[in-house]
C-alpha positions in Angstrom: -67.7 56.4 132.4 -64.4 58.2 132.4 -64.5 58.5 136.1 -65.2 54.7 136.5 -62.3 53.9 134.1 -60.0 56.1 136.2 -61.0 54.3 139.4 -60.5 50.9 137.8 -57.0 51.9 136.6 -56.2 53.0 140.2 -57.3 49.7 141.7 -55.3 47.7 139.2 -52.2 49.8 139.9 -52.6 49.3 143.6 -52.8 45.6 143.1 -49.6 45.5 141.1 -47.7 47.5 143.7 -49.1 45.3 146.5 -47.7 42.2 144.8 -44.2 43.6 144.9 -41.7 44.5 147.7 -41.9 48.0 149.1 -40.6 50.9 147.0 -36.9 51.7 147.8 -35.6 55.1 148.6 -34.6 55.7 145.0 -38.2 55.0 143.8 -37.2 51.7 142.1 -39.4 48.7 142.9 -37.3 45.8 144.5 -38.2 42.1 143.9 -38.2 39.6 146.8 -34.8 38.1 147.6 -34.3 34.5 146.4 -31.2 32.4 146.5 -27.7 33.4 147.6 -27.0 37.0 148.8 -23.7 38.3 149.8 -23.3 40.9 152.7 -20.5 42.3 154.6 -20.9 39.5 157.1 -20.7 36.7 154.5 -23.1 34.7 152.4 -26.8 34.1 153.3 -29.6 32.2 151.5 -33.1 33.4 150.9 -36.2 31.4 149.8 -39.2 33.4 148.6 -37.9 36.4 150.5 -37.3 34.5 153.8 -33.7 34.2 155.1 -32.8 30.6 155.9 -31.1 30.1 159.3 -30.1 27.6 161.9 -30.6 24.6 159.7 -29.1 22.4 156.9 -30.2 23.3 153.4 -29.6 21.2 150.2 -28.8 23.5 147.3 -27.8 22.4 143.9 -27.2 18.8 145.1 -24.9 19.9 148.0 -25.5 20.4 151.7 -24.9 23.7 153.4 -25.4 24.9 156.9 -26.9 28.3 157.6 -26.2 29.6 161.2 -28.5 31.3 163.6 -27.6 34.7 162.1 -28.2 33.4 158.6 -24.5 33.3 157.7 -23.2 30.3 155.7 -21.0 28.1 157.9 -17.5 27.0 156.8 -14.8 24.8 158.5 -15.7 22.5 161.4 -19.3 22.3 162.7 -20.7 20.4 165.7 -24.4 19.6 165.1 -26.2 19.8 168.4 -29.0 17.7 167.1 -27.0 14.8 165.7 -24.1 15.3 168.3 -21.7 14.8 165.4 -18.9 16.8 163.8 -19.0 17.9 160.1 -16.7 19.8 157.9 -17.8 22.5 155.4 -15.3 23.7 152.8 -14.5 27.2 151.8 -17.6 27.3 149.5 -19.8 26.2 152.4 -20.5 22.7 150.9 -20.4 19.7 153.2 -17.2 17.7 152.8 -17.2 13.9 152.5 -14.4 11.4 152.3 -10.8 12.0 153.4 -9.9 15.4 154.9 -6.4 16.6 155.8 -6.5 19.4 158.5 -3.0 20.6 159.3 -0.9 17.5 159.6 -3.8 15.2 160.7 -6.1 13.1 158.6 -9.8 12.6 159.2 -12.6 10.7 157.4 -16.1 12.0 156.8 -18.6 9.3 155.8 -19.3 9.3 152.1 -22.6 7.5 152.2 -26.1 8.4 150.9 -27.8 8.1 154.3 -28.1 9.9 157.6 -24.4 9.3 158.3 -23.2 11.3 155.3 -20.6 13.9 156.2 -20.3 12.8 159.8 -16.7 12.6 161.2 -15.7 9.0 161.7 -14.5 7.6 165.0 -13.4 4.1 166.0 -12.8 1.3 163.5 -13.8 2.1 159.9 -13.3 0.0 156.8 -12.4 2.1 153.7 -11.7 0.5 150.3 -11.0 -2.8 151.8 -8.6 -1.6 154.6 -9.3 -1.0 158.3 -8.4 2.3 159.9 -8.8 3.6 163.4 -10.0 7.1 164.2 -9.6 8.5 167.7 -12.9 8.4 169.7 -12.3 11.9 171.2 -11.1 14.0 168.2 -11.5 11.8 165.1 -7.8 11.9 164.2 -6.6 8.9 162.2 -4.2 7.0 164.4 -0.8 5.9 163.0 2.2 3.9 164.4 0.3 2.8 167.5 -1.5 0.0 169.3 -5.2 0.0 169.7 -7.0 -2.0 172.4 -9.2 -4.8 171.0 -11.7 -4.4 173.8 -13.8 -1.7 175.5 -12.7 0.0 178.7 -15.5 -1.7 180.8 -13.4 -3.8 183.2 -12.1 -4.1 186.7 -8.9 -2.2 187.0 -7.0 -4.9 188.7 -8.1 -7.3 186.0 -6.8 -4.9 183.4 -3.5 -4.5 185.1 -3.0 -8.3 185.5 -4.4 -9.5 182.2 -4.0 -6.7 179.7 -1.0 -8.4 178.1 -3.3 -11.3 177.3 -6.0 -9.1 175.7 -5.9 -8.5 171.9 -4.2 -5.4 170.7 -4.1 -4.3 167.0 -1.2 -2.5 165.4 -1.8 0.5 163.1 1.0 1.3 160.6 2.4 4.6 159.3 -0.3 4.8 156.6 -3.1 4.4 159.2 -3.9 0.9 158.0 -4.4 -2.1 160.3 -1.3 -4.5 160.2 -2.4 -8.1 160.5 1.0 -9.5 161.4 3.2 -6.8 162.9 6.9 -7.6 163.4 6.9 -6.2 166.9 5.0 -7.7 169.9 2.7 -5.6 172.2 4.5 -4.3 175.3 2.4 -1.3 175.9 1.7 2.0 174.1 4.4 3.5 171.8 5.5 7.0 172.5 7.6 9.2 174.7 7.6 10.8 178.2 7.6 14.6 178.6 10.9 16.1 179.9 9.5 16.4 183.4 8.2 12.8 183.4 4.6 13.9 184.2 3.0 13.2 180.8 3.2 10.6 178.0 2.6 11.3 174.3 1.8 8.6 171.8 3.9 8.3 168.7 1.3 10.2 166.7 1.2 13.1 169.2 -1.8 12.4 171.4 -1.6 13.1 175.1 -2.4 9.9 177.1 -5.3 10.2 179.5 -6.5 7.4 181.8 -5.0 3.9 182.3 -2.2 3.1 179.9 0.3 0.2 179.7 3.9 1.4 178.9 6.8 -1.0 178.7 4.8 -3.7 180.4 3.7 -1.5 183.4 0.4 0.1 184.1 0.2 3.9 184.7 -2.6 6.3 185.3 -2.7 9.8 183.8 -5.4 12.3 184.6 -3.8 13.6 182.4 -0.8 14.1 184.7 0.9 10.9 185.9 -0.6 10.0 189.3 1.4 8.8 192.3 0.2 7.8 195.8 -3.5 7.8 196.5 -6.0 9.5 194.1 -9.6 9.5 192.9 -10.8 9.7 189.4 -14.1 11.3 188.2 -15.3 8.2 186.3 -15.1 5.3 188.8 -15.1 7.4 192.1 -12.9 4.6 193.5 -9.7 5.1 195.4 -6.6 4.2 193.5 -3.0 3.8 194.5 0.2 4.0 192.4 3.8 3.7 193.8 6.4 6.4 194.0 7.3 5.8 190.3 3.7 6.1 189.2 3.2 2.4 188.5 -0.4 1.5 189.3 -0.9 -1.0 192.2 -4.6 -1.4 193.0 -8.1 0.2 193.5 -10.6 -0.1 196.3 -14.1 1.2 197.0 -14.3 4.5 199.0 -15.7 3.8 202.5 -15.1 7.0 204.5 -16.6 8.1 207.8 -18.5 11.3 208.6 -15.1 13.1 208.9 -14.2 12.0 205.3 -11.5 9.7 206.8 -10.8 6.2 205.5 -8.3 3.4 206.3 -6.9 1.9 203.1 -6.0 -1.6 202.3 -2.4 -0.6 203.0 -3.3 0.6 206.5 -2.9 4.3 205.8 -5.5 6.8 207.0 -6.5 9.2 204.3 -8.9 12.2 204.1 -11.0 12.0 200.9 -12.8 15.2 199.8 -15.4 15.4 196.9 -14.2 18.8 195.9 -13.3 20.0 192.4 -9.8 18.4 192.7 -11.1 15.1 194.3 -8.4 15.7 197.0 -6.9 12.8 198.8 -4.6 13.6 201.7 -2.6 11.0 203.8 -3.1 12.0 207.4 -1.4 9.0 209.1 0.9 6.4 207.6 0.6 2.7 208.5 3.1 1.5 211.1 5.5 -1.0 209.5 
């Protein structure tokens, strides 16, 4: 009987040890990790002994993002699944509402749906007022004009009729101004000292077609002059010696990559990394 009792005790002891994590080097039994754990690399989160990684996790009513290596993410995050930007504060919690980063203001949707925490772009109504956030970087625009239409247009039509299109003015506080004292005459800002670039009044580098003082210019992002292509339309464009846009035409080149333009000039058009256009023969006047 004594022998049987000893065997039973041994089986029970083995079962207890088996339900716990392996014995440490000091001989002390360690429990499974659960919750936040701090390491030399930062904070990580464990659930029933498993490290959470590469995903969002709601903890204590707040959202956190654990990276591929398990570290808690802070600062800006671009979520590859949603294709949206988020901001995580110093504690790792997802930020919502207004955010000032440096000298710029951003807005992160404060809603209880799938948009929560996403960085806003375009027009957004907040507490009864309309604001505009840059489509490229999410920055709140100030002291500037915003086009009231999408950029899906014929370029000549844009040049000729843009003054007739609606444009909306944004004040110094970022709010839409219904009846601005000034009239639209193109984007507000200043030229660089070398005349190659134009910066809006709130510090953004202009890129693409832009009206300035009633004239149309093309920046890629440097001011274009003469003949040039752009990577979006793959059309041939022409601006005069001052950079003022004149017209666009379809590219119709021969097997030697040579084309005669509407102005009568012969140009060689290459589809290289620089979309090179070279005038090889000027039209006779």
